[in-house]
C-alpha positions, 0 to 999 in steps of 0.5 A: 826895297824894290827897284824898277827898270821901266820903258815909257812910250809916246804912243804905240811904236813911238818914241821910247824912254828907258829909266830906273827908279826906286818909286815907280808910281812917283817917277812915272807920275812925274813923267806924265805931268811933265815935271821932269825936264828933258827927253820925256817932256820934249817928246811927250813920252807919258805912257808906261808900257813895260817894267821889271822889279829888282831887289838890288839897285845895282841889278836894276841899273845894270838892266837899264844900261843893257836895255839902253844899248839894245836895238830899238827892234828888240825893245819893241819885241820885249814890249809886244811880248809882255804888253801887245796892246801897249796898254798904259800900265800906270793905272794898275801900278798906281792903284 
């Protein structure tokens, strides 16, 4: 089974959210539709801008914890390195 660590954004260089899931399509869809109460709904964080795939849930959770402790600048650099146009990656993973 695959596990995912992901970053969502409200806009380019906007509010960021880091999460972990075993079903990236379902979880991002929940954020996008505002089904998930809390941070992403409150701050309109709906764009998937980065994700990683892990083969072990502990590895994915550990990576999520580390990313959450990163400085904002480091997260922005990670996104800019892999997705410089801040494209919404959801359509490609949902296809």
